[in-house]
BALOBA-1460 file (C-alpha; in Angstrom, 3 decimals):
// residues 362
<rec num="1" residu="m" x="28.058" y="82.362" z="2.786"/>
<rec num="2" residu="t" x="25.786" y="85.329" z="2.529"/>
<rec num="3" residu="g" x="25.723" y="89.009" z="1.009"/>
<rec num="4" residu="t" x="23.097" y="90.147" z="3.486"/>
<rec num="5" residu="f" x="23.778" y="92.601" z="6.171"/>
<rec num="6" residu="v" x="21.977" y="93.415" z="9.197"/>
<rec num="7" residu="r" x="20.801" y="97.219" z="9.004"/>
<rec num="8" residu="a" x="18.633" y="98.099" z="11.473"/>
<rec num="9" residu="c" x="17.641" y="96.421" z="14.636"/>
<rec num="10" residu="a" x="14.639" y="97.389" z="17.238"/>
<rec num="11" residu="l" x="13.561" y="95.752" z="20.590"/>
<rec num="12" residu="a" x="10.611" y="96.065" z="23.480"/>
<rec num="13" residu="s" x="11.895" y="93.453" z="25.981"/>
<rec num="14" residu="a" x="11.508" y="93.387" z="29.707"/>
<rec num="15" residu="l" x="14.826" y="95.432" z="29.523"/>
<rec num="16" residu="g" x="12.740" y="98.502" z="28.344"/>
<rec num="17" residu="p" x="10.304" y="99.678" z="25.676"/>
<rec num="18" residu="d" x="13.267" y="100.111" z="23.620"/>
<rec num="19" residu="l" x="16.371" y="98.880" z="22.416"/>
<rec num="20" residu="e" x="18.729" y="101.907" z="23.669"/>
<rec num="21" residu="a" x="17.030" y="101.567" z="27.061"/>
<rec num="22" residu="a" x="17.581" y="97.644" z="26.968"/>
<rec num="23" residu="v" x="21.497" y="98.072" z="26.378"/>
<rec num="24" residu="e" x="21.814" y="101.170" z="29.029"/>
<rec num="25" residu="r" x="19.846" y="98.535" z="31.410"/>
<rec num="26" residu="l" x="22.243" y="96.018" z="30.634"/>
<rec num="27" residu="a" x="24.961" y="97.363" z="31.343"/>
<rec num="28" residu="g" x="24.001" y="97.843" z="34.957"/>
<rec num="29" residu="a" x="23.275" y="95.774" z="37.699"/>
<rec num="30" residu="p" x="20.808" y="93.053" z="37.186"/>
<rec num="31" residu="v" x="17.003" y="92.725" z="37.854"/>
<rec num="32" residu="a" x="15.099" y="90.152" z="39.175"/>
<rec num="33" residu="p" x="11.888" y="88.505" z="36.932"/>
<rec num="34" residu="a" x="8.136" y="90.206" z="38.401"/>
<rec num="35" residu="r" x="5.951" y="87.620" z="39.961"/>
<rec num="36" residu="n" x="3.094" y="88.326" z="37.794"/>
<rec num="37" residu="t" x="0.236" y="86.680" z="39.105"/>
<rec num="38" residu="k" x="-2.017" y="87.300" z="35.588"/>
<rec num="39" residu="i" x="0.621" y="85.831" z="33.013"/>
<rec num="40" residu="g" x="2.515" y="83.105" z="35.409"/>
<rec num="41" residu="g" x="1.056" y="82.675" z="38.987"/>
<rec num="42" residu="t" x="3.811" y="82.091" z="41.180"/>
<rec num="43" residu="w" x="6.194" y="81.819" z="38.702"/>
<rec num="44" residu="p" x="9.521" y="85.029" z="37.552"/>
<rec num="45" residu="y" x="8.483" y="86.441" z="34.642"/>
<rec num="46" residu="f" x="10.157" y="89.384" z="32.755"/>
<rec num="47" residu="a" x="7.793" y="91.590" z="30.597"/>
<rec num="48" residu="i" x="7.424" y="93.928" z="28.649"/>
<rec num="49" residu="p" x="7.570" y="97.227" z="31.135"/>
<rec num="50" residu="v" x="4.146" y="98.890" z="29.003"/>
<rec num="51" residu="a" x="1.183" y="98.886" z="30.785"/>
<rec num="52" residu="g" x="-2.288" y="97.951" z="29.167"/>
<rec num="53" residu="k" x="-5.285" y="95.943" z="30.759"/>
<rec num="54" residu="n" x="-6.400" y="94.598" z="26.809"/>
<rec num="55" residu="w" x="-3.652" y="92.322" z="25.503"/>
<rec num="56" residu="r" x="-4.472" y="93.234" z="21.804"/>
<rec num="57" residu="k" x="-4.321" y="96.743" z="22.590"/>
<rec num="58" residu="r" x="-1.501" y="96.181" z="24.587"/>
<rec num="59" residu="a" x="0.590" y="94.591" z="21.665"/>
<rec num="60" residu="e" x="-0.472" y="96.709" z="19.182"/>
<rec num="61" residu="a" x="0.984" y="99.647" z="21.201"/>
<rec num="62" residu="i" x="3.891" y="97.950" z="21.632"/>
<rec num="63" residu="a" x="4.529" y="97.414" z="17.908"/>
<rec num="64" residu="r" x="3.910" y="100.492" z="16.924"/>
<rec num="65" residu="s" x="6.882" y="101.592" z="18.898"/>
<rec num="66" residu="v" x="9.037" y="99.211" z="18.091"/>
<rec num="67" residu="a" x="7.979" y="99.936" z="14.473"/>
<rec num="68" residu="e" x="8.715" y="103.575" z="14.843"/>
<rec num="69" residu="s" x="12.307" y="102.970" z="16.409"/>
<rec num="70" residu="l" x="13.001" y="100.954" z="13.623"/>
<rec num="71" residu="r" x="12.106" y="103.445" z="10.780"/>
<rec num="72" residu="r" x="14.032" y="105.409" z="12.403"/>
<rec num="73" residu="e" x="17.569" y="103.276" z="12.070"/>
<rec num="74" residu="a" x="16.829" y="102.306" z="8.715"/>
<rec num="75" residu="a" x="16.289" y="105.545" z="7.105"/>
<rec num="76" residu="l" x="14.684" y="104.010" z="4.360"/>
<rec num="77" residu="a" x="12.756" y="106.014" z="1.705"/>
<rec num="78" residu="p" x="8.608" y="105.798" z="2.477"/>
<rec num="79" residu="a" x="7.532" y="103.731" z="-1.011"/>
<rec num="80" residu="r" x="11.081" y="101.379" z="-0.257"/>
<rec num="81" residu="w" x="9.491" y="100.938" z="3.159"/>
<rec num="82" residu="a" x="5.974" y="100.358" z="2.591"/>
<rec num="83" residu="e" x="7.219" y="97.416" z="-0.527"/>
<rec num="84" residu="l" x="8.925" y="95.263" z="2.341"/>
<rec num="85" residu="p" x="7.989" y="91.837" z="2.667"/>
<rec num="86" residu="c" x="7.901" y="90.827" z="6.291"/>
<rec num="87" residu="i" x="8.336" y="87.227" z="7.818"/>
<rec num="88" residu="v" x="6.855" y="87.023" z="11.516"/>
<rec num="89" residu="g" x="8.632" y="84.188" z="13.542"/>
<rec num="90" residu="s" x="6.579" y="83.264" z="16.981"/>
<rec num="91" residu="s" x="5.831" y="80.261" z="19.063"/>
<rec num="92" residu="s" x="2.425" y="81.428" z="20.004"/>
<rec num="93" residu="f" x="1.491" y="84.741" z="17.920"/>
<rec num="94" residu="s" x="-2.597" y="85.576" z="19.341"/>
<rec num="95" residu="v" x="-2.501" y="82.767" z="21.922"/>
<rec num="96" residu="g" x="-2.386" y="85.865" z="24.737"/>
<rec num="97" residu="a" x="-5.302" y="87.050" z="23.848"/>
<rec num="98" residu="w" x="-7.505" y="84.349" z="24.852"/>
<rec num="99" residu="d" x="-6.501" y="85.541" z="28.405"/>
<rec num="100" residu="d" x="-8.653" y="88.159" z="27.570"/>
<rec num="101" residu="g" x="-11.367" y="87.272" z="24.967"/>
<rec num="102" residu="g" x="-11.862" y="83.654" z="25.020"/>
<rec num="103" residu="w" x="-11.785" y="81.534" z="22.000"/>
<rec num="104" residu="a" x="-13.527" y="84.237" z="20.117"/>
<rec num="105" residu="a" x="-10.311" y="86.760" z="20.298"/>
<rec num="106" residu="l" x="-7.904" y="84.114" z="18.806"/>
<rec num="107" residu="e" x="-7.272" y="84.338" z="14.941"/>
<rec num="108" residu="p" x="-5.057" y="82.589" z="12.861"/>
<rec num="109" residu="s" x="-1.327" y="82.920" z="12.748"/>
<rec num="110" residu="f" x="-1.146" y="84.392" z="9.504"/>
<rec num="111" residu="e" x="-4.141" y="86.966" z="10.125"/>
<rec num="112" residu="f" x="-2.292" y="88.073" z="13.360"/>
<rec num="113" residu="s" x="0.918" y="88.240" z="10.946"/>
<rec num="114" residu="r" x="-0.500" y="90.327" z="8.499"/>
<rec num="115" residu="r" x="-1.576" y="93.155" z="11.549"/>
<rec num="116" residu="l" x="1.389" y="93.134" z="12.435"/>
<rec num="117" residu="a" x="3.084" y="93.700" z="9.402"/>
<rec num="118" residu="r" x="0.436" y="96.346" z="8.652"/>
<rec num="119" residu="g" x="1.420" y="98.230" z="12.437"/>
<rec num="120" residu="f" x="4.785" y="98.373" z="10.798"/>
<rec num="121" residu="g" x="3.198" y="99.988" z="7.862"/>
<rec num="122" residu="v" x="5.002" y="97.573" z="5.252"/>
<rec num="123" residu="h" x="2.908" y="96.305" z="2.632"/>
<rec num="124" residu="g" x="4.539" y="93.540" z="0.628"/>
<rec num="125" residu="p" x="4.003" y="89.710" z="1.116"/>
<rec num="126" residu="v" x="3.381" y="88.471" z="4.779"/>
<rec num="127" residu="t" x="4.678" y="84.601" z="5.987"/>
<rec num="128" residu="a" x="4.385" y="83.481" z="9.205"/>
<rec num="129" residu="v" x="6.501" y="81.258" z="10.893"/>
<rec num="130" residu="s" x="6.745" y="78.364" z="13.837"/>
<rec num="131" residu="t" x="9.418" y="76.299" z="14.369"/>
<rec num="132" residu="t" x="9.404" y="76.719" z="18.537"/>
<rec num="133" residu="c" x="11.881" y="78.587" z="19.935"/>
<rec num="134" residu="t" x="14.079" y="79.612" z="16.717"/>
<rec num="135" residu="s" x="11.043" y="80.718" z="15.006"/>
<rec num="136" residu="g" x="12.668" y="83.973" z="14.917"/>
<rec num="137" residu="l" x="15.580" y="82.838" z="13.045"/>
<rec num="138" residu="s" x="13.868" y="80.481" z="11.318"/>
<rec num="139" residu="a" x="11.989" y="83.856" z="9.637"/>
<rec num="140" residu="l" x="15.398" y="85.384" z="8.927"/>
<rec num="141" residu="d" x="16.740" y="82.160" z="7.103"/>
<rec num="142" residu="i" x="13.661" y="82.994" z="5.064"/>
<rec num="143" residu="a" x="14.405" y="86.663" z="4.830"/>
<rec num="144" residu="l" x="18.401" y="85.775" z="3.714"/>
<rec num="145" residu="g" x="16.764" y="83.791" z="1.111"/>
<rec num="146" residu="l" x="14.330" y="86.677" z="-0.389"/>
<rec num="147" residu="v" x="17.357" y="88.933" z="-0.326"/>
<rec num="148" residu="a" x="20.169" y="86.495" z="-1.740"/>
<rec num="149" residu="e" x="17.945" y="85.669" z="-4.768"/>
<rec num="150" residu="g" x="17.284" y="89.377" z="-5.437"/>
<rec num="151" residu="e" x="13.975" y="89.366" z="-5.000"/>
<rec num="152" residu="f" x="13.959" y="91.941" z="-2.677"/>
<rec num="153" residu="r" x="16.716" y="94.360" z="-1.542"/>
<rec num="154" residu="d" x="15.694" y="94.391" z="2.076"/>
<rec num="155" residu="a" x="13.822" y="92.357" z="4.141"/>
<rec num="156" residu="l" x="11.535" y="92.666" z="7.413"/>
<rec num="157" residu="v" x="11.999" y="90.046" z="10.213"/>
<rec num="158" residu="l" x="9.795" y="89.944" z="13.575"/>
<rec num="159" residu="g" x="10.013" y="87.869" z="16.487"/>
<rec num="160" residu="a" x="6.692" y="88.206" z="18.582"/>
<rec num="161" residu="e" x="6.200" y="86.623" z="21.940"/>
<rec num="162" residu="f" x="3.673" y="88.080" z="24.266"/>
<rec num="163" residu="s" x="2.703" y="87.249" z="27.396"/>
<rec num="164" residu="n" x="0.000" y="84.214" z="27.896"/>
<rec num="165" residu="r" x="-0.783" y="81.804" z="30.458"/>
<rec num="166" residu="l" x="-0.901" y="79.091" z="28.281"/>
<rec num="167" residu="t" x="2.998" y="79.077" z="27.932"/>
<rec num="168" residu="v" x="3.958" y="79.250" z="30.873"/>
<rec num="169" residu="a" x="1.825" y="76.695" z="32.166"/>
<rec num="170" residu="g" x="2.745" y="74.350" z="29.543"/>
<rec num="171" residu="f" x="6.580" y="74.773" z="30.926"/>
<rec num="172" residu="a" x="5.533" y="74.615" z="34.043"/>
<rec num="173" residu="g" x="4.106" y="71.061" z="33.564"/>
<rec num="174" residu="l" x="7.167" y="70.044" z="32.124"/>
<rec num="175" residu="e" x="8.715" y="71.235" z="34.802"/>
<rec num="176" residu="l" x="11.739" y="73.587" z="33.175"/>
<rec num="177" residu="l" x="10.774" y="76.682" z="35.039"/>
<rec num="178" residu="s" x="12.952" y="78.037" z="37.744"/>
<rec num="179" residu="a" x="11.130" y="79.648" z="40.520"/>
<rec num="180" residu="t" x="13.398" y="81.940" z="41.780"/>
<rec num="181" residu="a" x="15.775" y="83.488" z="38.749"/>
<rec num="182" residu="a" x="17.784" y="81.934" z="35.154"/>
<rec num="183" residu="r" x="21.097" y="81.284" z="36.041"/>
<rec num="184" residu="p" x="22.929" y="80.353" z="32.725"/>
<rec num="185" residu="c" x="25.986" y="78.163" z="32.845"/>
<rec num="186" residu="d" x="26.035" y="78.498" z="36.713"/>
<rec num="187" residu="r" x="26.332" y="75.314" z="38.873"/>
<rec num="188" residu="e" x="23.103" y="76.532" z="40.998"/>
<rec num="189" residu="r" x="20.835" y="76.641" z="37.541"/>
<rec num="190" residu="d" x="17.924" y="75.034" z="38.309"/>
<rec num="191" residu="g" x="15.641" y="75.824" z="35.277"/>
<rec num="192" residu="l" x="14.531" y="78.536" z="32.791"/>
<rec num="193" residu="v" x="12.303" y="82.140" z="33.535"/>
<rec num="194" residu="l" x="10.261" y="83.152" z="30.665"/>
<rec num="195" residu="g" x="9.748" y="86.363" z="28.686"/>
<rec num="196" residu="e" x="8.376" y="88.512" z="26.130"/>
<rec num="197" residu="a" x="9.992" y="90.542" z="23.746"/>
<rec num="198" residu="l" x="8.808" y="92.175" z="20.004"/>
<rec num="199" residu="a" x="11.996" y="92.227" z="18.165"/>
<rec num="200" residu="a" x="12.147" y="93.503" z="14.438"/>
<rec num="201" residu="v" x="15.699" y="92.981" z="12.451"/>
<rec num="202" residu="l" x="15.381" y="94.893" z="8.501"/>
<rec num="203" residu="v" x="18.185" y="92.753" z="6.817"/>
<rec num="204" residu="s" x="19.651" y="94.043" z="3.523"/>
<rec num="205" residu="a" x="21.478" y="93.850" z="0.485"/>
<rec num="206" residu="a" x="23.503" y="96.801" z="1.465"/>
<rec num="207" residu="s" x="26.681" y="97.036" z="3.318"/>
<rec num="208" residu="a" x="26.173" y="97.238" z="7.478"/>
<rec num="209" residu="p" x="28.078" y="97.376" z="9.789"/>
<rec num="210" residu="w" x="27.428" y="93.746" z="10.845"/>
<rec num="211" residu="r" x="27.363" y="90.808" z="7.810"/>
<rec num="212" residu="i" x="25.341" y="87.266" z="8.263"/>
<rec num="213" residu="a" x="28.028" y="85.196" z="7.094"/>
<rec num="214" residu="a" x="26.197" y="82.284" z="7.220"/>
<rec num="215" residu="l" x="23.238" y="80.464" z="8.852"/>
<rec num="216" residu="a" x="22.668" y="76.527" z="9.702"/>
<rec num="217" residu="t" x="19.846" y="74.300" z="10.822"/>
<rec num="218" residu="r" x="20.360" y="71.115" z="12.277"/>
<rec num="219" residu="m" x="17.305" y="68.564" z="13.720"/>
<rec num="220" residu="d" x="17.888" y="66.945" z="17.016"/>
<rec num="221" residu="a" x="15.427" y="63.809" z="16.961"/>
<rec num="222" residu="t" x="16.620" y="62.802" z="20.585"/>
<rec num="223" residu="s" x="13.472" y="64.545" z="22.623"/>
<rec num="224" residu="v" x="10.718" y="66.718" z="21.782"/>
<rec num="225" residu="t" x="11.651" y="68.815" z="24.850"/>
<rec num="226" residu="g" x="15.755" y="68.867" z="25.063"/>
<rec num="227" residu="p" x="18.791" y="68.081" z="22.805"/>
<rec num="228" residu="a" x="21.220" y="65.512" z="22.769"/>
<rec num="229" residu="p" x="22.787" y="64.861" z="25.686"/>
<rec num="230" residu="d" x="26.067" y="64.952" z="24.073"/>
<rec num="231" residu="g" x="25.577" y="67.705" z="22.468"/>
<rec num="232" residu="s" x="26.353" y="66.341" z="19.325"/>
<rec num="233" residu="v" x="23.940" y="68.027" z="16.983"/>
<rec num="234" residu="i" x="24.402" y="71.570" z="18.215"/>
<rec num="235" residu="a" x="27.874" y="70.923" z="17.458"/>
<rec num="236" residu="n" x="27.216" y="69.645" z="14.078"/>
<rec num="237" residu="a" x="25.286" y="73.083" z="13.578"/>
<rec num="238" residu="m" x="27.875" y="75.412" z="14.779"/>
<rec num="239" residu="r" x="30.523" y="73.290" z="12.012"/>
<rec num="240" residu="a" x="27.846" y="73.579" z="9.134"/>
<rec num="241" residu="a" x="27.924" y="77.772" z="9.964"/>
<rec num="242" residu="m" x="31.434" y="78.194" z="10.183"/>
<rec num="243" residu="a" x="31.988" y="76.413" z="7.018"/>
<rec num="244" residu="g" x="29.634" y="78.597" z="5.446"/>
<rec num="245" residu="a" x="31.363" y="81.213" z="6.635"/>
<rec num="246" residu="h" x="34.537" y="79.702" z="5.420"/>
<rec num="247" residu="w" x="35.986" y="80.298" z="9.043"/>
<rec num="248" residu="e" x="38.085" y="77.831" z="11.587"/>
<rec num="249" residu="s" x="36.750" y="77.302" z="15.048"/>
<rec num="250" residu="a" x="40.134" y="79.849" z="16.145"/>
<rec num="251" residu="a" x="38.508" y="82.613" z="14.071"/>
<rec num="252" residu="v" x="35.456" y="83.008" z="16.470"/>
<rec num="253" residu="d" x="35.721" y="85.627" z="18.652"/>
<rec num="254" residu="l" x="32.671" y="85.369" z="20.877"/>
<rec num="255" residu="i" x="29.855" y="82.413" z="21.113"/>
<rec num="256" residu="k" x="26.196" y="84.066" z="22.018"/>
<rec num="257" residu="l" x="24.788" y="80.831" z="24.126"/>
<rec num="258" residu="q" x="21.443" y="79.174" z="23.526"/>
<rec num="259" residu="s" x="22.089" y="78.480" z="27.746"/>
<rec num="260" residu="g" x="19.072" y="79.644" z="29.563"/>
<rec num="261" residu="g" x="19.644" y="77.896" z="33.050"/>
<rec num="262" residu="g" x="18.262" y="74.409" z="32.588"/>
<rec num="263" residu="p" x="20.633" y="71.638" z="33.527"/>
<rec num="264" residu="l" x="20.386" y="69.628" z="30.942"/>
<rec num="265" residu="a" x="20.047" y="71.871" z="28.202"/>
<rec num="266" residu="d" x="23.137" y="74.289" z="29.357"/>
<rec num="267" residu="s" x="24.878" y="70.859" z="29.749"/>
<rec num="268" residu="a" x="24.186" y="69.426" z="26.148"/>
<rec num="269" residu="e" x="25.313" y="73.052" z="24.687"/>
<rec num="270" residu="a" x="28.527" y="72.972" z="26.480"/>
<rec num="271" residu="n" x="29.339" y="69.613" z="25.863"/>
<rec num="272" residu="a" x="29.234" y="70.985" z="21.966"/>
<rec num="273" residu="v" x="31.324" y="73.726" z="22.596"/>
<rec num="274" residu="r" x="34.373" y="72.013" z="23.952"/>
<rec num="275" residu="e" x="33.777" y="69.443" z="21.176"/>
<rec num="276" residu="v" x="33.939" y="71.840" z="18.639"/>
<rec num="277" residu="f" x="36.278" y="74.979" z="20.524"/>
<rec num="278" residu="a" x="40.079" y="74.272" z="21.984"/>
<rec num="279" residu="p" x="40.258" y="76.591" z="23.720"/>
<rec num="280" residu="v" x="36.991" y="77.712" z="23.927"/>
<rec num="281" residu="p" x="36.297" y="81.567" z="23.373"/>
<rec num="282" residu="r" x="34.737" y="83.715" z="25.155"/>
<rec num="283" residu="t" x="31.054" y="83.148" z="25.894"/>
<rec num="284" residu="v" x="27.765" y="85.314" z="26.511"/>
<rec num="285" residu="s" x="24.565" y="84.701" z="27.613"/>
<rec num="286" residu="l" x="21.399" y="86.767" z="27.215"/>
<rec num="287" residu="k" x="18.415" y="84.860" z="28.630"/>
<rec num="288" residu="g" x="19.379" y="85.980" z="32.170"/>
<rec num="289" residu="a" x="18.310" y="89.029" z="31.704"/>
<rec num="290" residu="l" x="15.634" y="89.031" z="29.049"/>
<rec num="291" residu="g" x="14.293" y="85.792" z="30.140"/>
<rec num="292" residu="h" x="13.451" y="82.934" z="27.470"/>
<rec num="293" residu="t" x="11.221" y="84.921" z="24.729"/>
<rec num="294" residu="l" x="11.018" y="81.645" z="22.990"/>
<rec num="295" residu="g" x="9.867" y="82.135" z="19.269"/>
<rec num="296" residu="a" x="11.403" y="85.602" z="19.356"/>
<rec num="297" residu="s" x="14.819" y="84.874" z="21.334"/>
<rec num="298" residu="g" x="16.702" y="84.766" z="17.509"/>
<rec num="299" residu="p" x="16.026" y="88.451" z="16.918"/>
<rec num="300" residu="a" x="15.756" y="90.220" z="20.578"/>
<rec num="301" residu="e" x="19.129" y="88.318" z="21.294"/>
<rec num="302" residu="l" x="20.443" y="89.323" z="18.213"/>
<rec num="303" residu="a" x="19.751" y="92.728" z="17.982"/>
<rec num="304" residu="l" x="20.400" y="93.306" z="21.745"/>
<rec num="305" residu="l" x="23.840" y="91.727" z="21.243"/>
<rec num="306" residu="l" x="24.737" y="93.819" z="18.099"/>
<rec num="307" residu="a" x="23.748" y="97.330" z="19.707"/>
<rec num="308" residu="s" x="26.073" y="96.085" z="22.830"/>
<rec num="309" residu="l" x="28.754" y="95.719" z="20.653"/>
<rec num="310" residu="a" x="28.134" y="98.735" z="18.826"/>
<rec num="311" residu="r" x="28.597" y="100.238" z="22.448"/>
<rec num="312" residu="g" x="31.818" y="98.534" z="22.896"/>
<rec num="313" residu="r" x="30.759" y="96.223" z="25.241"/>
<rec num="314" residu="v" x="30.357" y="92.324" z="25.154"/>
<rec num="315" residu="p" x="27.295" y="92.232" z="27.873"/>
<rec num="316" residu="a" x="27.458" y="90.811" z="31.064"/>
<rec num="317" residu="t" x="25.375" y="87.094" z="31.974"/>
<rec num="318" residu="w" x="22.878" y="87.795" z="34.464"/>
<rec num="319" residu="g" x="22.233" y="85.282" z="36.722"/>
<rec num="320" residu="f" x="25.749" y="83.626" z="36.353"/>
<rec num="321" residu="a" x="27.843" y="84.076" z="38.981"/>
<rec num="322" residu="n" x="29.319" y="80.335" z="40.393"/>
<rec num="323" residu="a" x="31.322" y="78.081" z="37.372"/>
<rec num="324" residu="d" x="30.264" y="74.694" z="37.350"/>
<rec num="325" residu="d" x="33.595" y="72.810" z="36.210"/>
<rec num="326" residu="e" x="31.867" y="70.000" z="34.551"/>
<rec num="327" residu="l" x="30.711" y="72.842" z="31.985"/>
<rec num="328" residu="g" x="33.649" y="74.411" z="31.448"/>
<rec num="329" residu="l" x="32.080" y="77.616" z="30.775"/>
<rec num="330" residu="a" x="32.449" y="80.598" z="32.371"/>
<rec num="331" residu="p" x="30.708" y="83.601" z="30.384"/>
<rec num="332" residu="s" x="31.969" y="87.165" z="30.909"/>
<rec num="333" residu="g" x="31.538" y="90.444" z="29.677"/>
<rec num="334" residu="g" x="33.636" y="93.769" z="29.026"/>
<rec num="335" residu="d" x="35.115" y="95.033" z="26.660"/>
<rec num="336" residu="a" x="34.502" y="94.469" z="22.808"/>
<rec num="337" residu="q" x="37.544" y="95.012" z="21.525"/>
<rec num="338" residu="g" x="38.839" y="92.805" z="18.822"/>
<rec num="339" residu="v" x="35.351" y="91.163" z="18.651"/>
<rec num="340" residu="r" x="34.583" y="90.158" z="15.278"/>
<rec num="341" residu="r" x="33.575" y="87.288" z="14.118"/>
<rec num="342" residu="v" x="30.518" y="85.860" z="16.530"/>
<rec num="343" residu="l" x="28.797" y="82.749" z="16.581"/>
<rec num="344" residu="f" x="25.517" y="82.974" z="17.666"/>
<rec num="345" residu="n" x="23.453" y="79.723" z="18.530"/>
<rec num="346" residu="l" x="19.551" y="78.339" z="19.630"/>
<rec num="347" residu="s" x="17.814" y="75.589" z="19.670"/>
<rec num="348" residu="g" x="14.049" y="74.502" z="20.431"/>
<rec num="349" residu="f" x="11.506" y="71.991" z="21.088"/>
<rec num="350" residu="g" x="11.010" y="69.328" z="18.858"/>
<rec num="351" residu="g" x="14.692" y="68.924" z="17.751"/>
<rec num="352" residu="s" x="15.151" y="72.576" z="15.835"/>
<rec num="353" residu="v" x="18.784" y="73.284" z="16.284"/>
<rec num="354" residu="m" x="20.335" y="76.668" z="14.590"/>
<rec num="355" residu="s" x="23.706" y="78.463" z="14.616"/>
<rec num="356" residu="v" x="24.645" y="82.103" z="12.702"/>
<rec num="357" residu="a" x="27.822" y="82.993" z="11.823"/>
<rec num="358" residu="l" x="28.009" y="86.980" z="12.184"/>
<rec num="359" residu="e" x="30.768" y="89.109" z="10.916"/>
<rec num="360" residu="k" x="32.053" y="92.704" z="11.473"/>
<rec num="361" residu="a" x="31.771" y="94.155" z="8.128"/>
<rec num="362" residu="l" x="32.491" y="98.406" z="8.666"/>
């Protein structure tokens, strides 16, 4: 169990250039992903609605906007802000710069992360971490350790995934993409839709509305590109997170699913959920609205979910329309009254599986 809280969040995503716009948009009718020939060829893609011909300058502009939003919400004294450590999680870092400038435009992951941190105006230690789609939560895990050990009172976590053709081509080559839309948990689901996001989460020892009660990590060696079909490792991660938080399964009010619309991956997670919970609590997936933002998905989905709950709503799962009886999951949005304990799932290539226990503190 940790004594670390989520002090502030900020987000730029396909739902809008800031978190407030994203929450407002998420409460409305679903938006279909665009087909951006520069980014993804004929594949649908969830892009941040910020224009810019130069990849690097566009990324820097997005970062400045997210940084300004986070600083306003965090309300830290300038000196305390400047000393923040920054942990950056990404699965692609500056790979998108190659699209404009070729090999000469690429830079080491740490240099990209350091420059991103400086763009946020922080000058503490910088760490770059990549564990594929769980990179952002791995960054959060490091930040929790820094705060728990008393090395820092606050820590900045960034989940960064900017558009690039290489990632889209790779997922397309593995036949993991949908040609139309992401349909989490739906019986017509046929693949993922990718997206980009820059998310910032400031964690702190100071009390705030949501506490990170526990974070559990497991490794699934079944396949490089997918979970064990029975969902056993995902189930173990959820149990470990609940044990760390000292929760019984009946205490969980909401599960934020990894589910992005992949037929096999959604099925494995559903098997895990049914194994751990009887009855299954309320569930939600955010990838139908954000896209699968890969290394940024942990902080991005965390920011969006907590901001929605602060408005008193569990978001609807965009793309879910027809329940799959074999899954036994039916995500539902609506009034968030009574949602105090949330289990937050994430998994990625290479077998990384993570589950976070979030508890309402105030």
